[in-house]
N, C-alpha and C positions, 0 to 999 in steps of 0.2 A: 893811361887811366890811373888816376890817383883816387884812392878811397879815403874818405874822411872818417876815420874811426874816432869815436868819442871815448874819452877816458874819464872816469869819475861819475858823480851823480849830478843831476840838475838841482837847482835851488828848490823847486817844487817838491822833488823827491825827499830832499833833506828836511824841508818843513813838515812834510807828512810824517816822517819818522819821528821828529822831535815832538810833534803833537801827540802821537800815539804813546810815546814814552812818558809825556807829561800826564796824560790821562791815567796810565797804569800806576804812576807814582802817586797820584792823587787818591786813587782807590786803595792803594797799599797804606797810605798814611791814615786814611779814615779808619780802616780796619785795625791798625795798630793803636790808634787813639782809644777806640772802644775796648780793646783788650787791656790797655793800661788802666783805664777807668775801672773795669771789672776787677782787676788785680788789686787796685787801691781799695776798693770797697771790701773785698774779701780779706784784706789785711786787717781791717777793723775788728773782725772776729778774733783773730789771733792777738791783736793788741789788747783787747778786753781781757782775754785769758791771762796774758802776761801781767796786766795791771793788777788783777786780783792776787796773783801769785807774788808779785813784787811788793804789794801792800802788806800782805801777810808776813813776809820776811822782814819788811821795814819796821813794822810795829813790834815784832818779836825781838829784833836785834836792839831796838831802842827802849824796850819795856814801856811803851806808851799805848794809848788807845787811839785808833784811827777811825775815820768815818768816810764812807764813799758818798760823794756828792755829785749830782748831775745838774747841770745848768745848760739847757739847749744841747748843743753837740759836744760840750766840754764835760768830761768825766774826770774827777780827780779824787784822790784820797788825801785827807788833811788830818793833821794832829787834832784830836778832839779838844784838848786843853789849849791849844794855840792854833786857831783856825787859819792864821796867815801862813803857817808852815805846811807846804805841800809835800807829801811823801811820794806821790806818784800821780801822773796825769796823762791824759790822752785826749785827742779830738777826733770825734767820729767824722767820717767823710760826709759831706752834705747830702749825698744820695742814700746814706745808710739810715734805716729806720729801726728803732728799738722801742720796746714798751717798758724799759727801765724808768721808773717814776722820777720826776724832777725832785730836787731837794735831797735830803739825806736818806739813805736806804740801808746800807750795811754798816755794822760796827765791827771793827777789828780789835781783838783783845790782845793785851801784851803777851799772852801765852802762845801767840801765833795761830790763834783760831778766830773764827767768825762767830759772833754772838748769835746763838740759835734763834732768839726772839726776833732779831733784825733780819735773819735769813728766811724765816718761815713765809713772810709775804711774797718773797721772790720765788719760793718753791711752789706757792699756790697759784701764781700767775699762769703758766710758766713764763720765765724770762725768754724773750725772743729777740733776735737781730735779723733783719732782712737786708741782705747785701747781694748785689749783682743778680737780682731776680731770684735769689734762693733764700729760704728762711731756715734759720738755725735755732734750735731750742738749746738754751744753756742751762746746765745744772751745776750749781755751785755747792761744794761740800763745806763742812765746818772747818776743814783744814786748808781751805783756799784753793782747792783744785777745781778747775772748770772743765766740764765735759760739754762739747758742742756736737749736737747731732743734727744732721740735715733732715728737714721735714720733706717727705716725698710729695 
């Protein structure tokens, strides 16, 4: 009497395991894509804070006047006397929403401060950025510090 012992797996068993692994990998990739998108959106808040700080430093070190300009999702600080010269810039993620008005909004002075007359309208709004389903209120000081508070 010889017994026929099978060693290994059948083709069907292997295909089932591969299909299950494929489904699990697909779920993991969808989740990681969503996490990456949210992180990219949240980075816009930090980039805006850095843009204001960088612009304040740039105009102070060069003793020039700078202007914050928004055009669509592009935000940049340009030399007021030479608009083709970009001192700092950033691009908001397409899913990030802000109430920062289009056109010129803030004026940076050579003393390393922001002109209070140009700052007042942004303080009256208040300035908000919505990223990854969360809304942040941004408070900009005359010395270029930006405080971001999460709205509950």
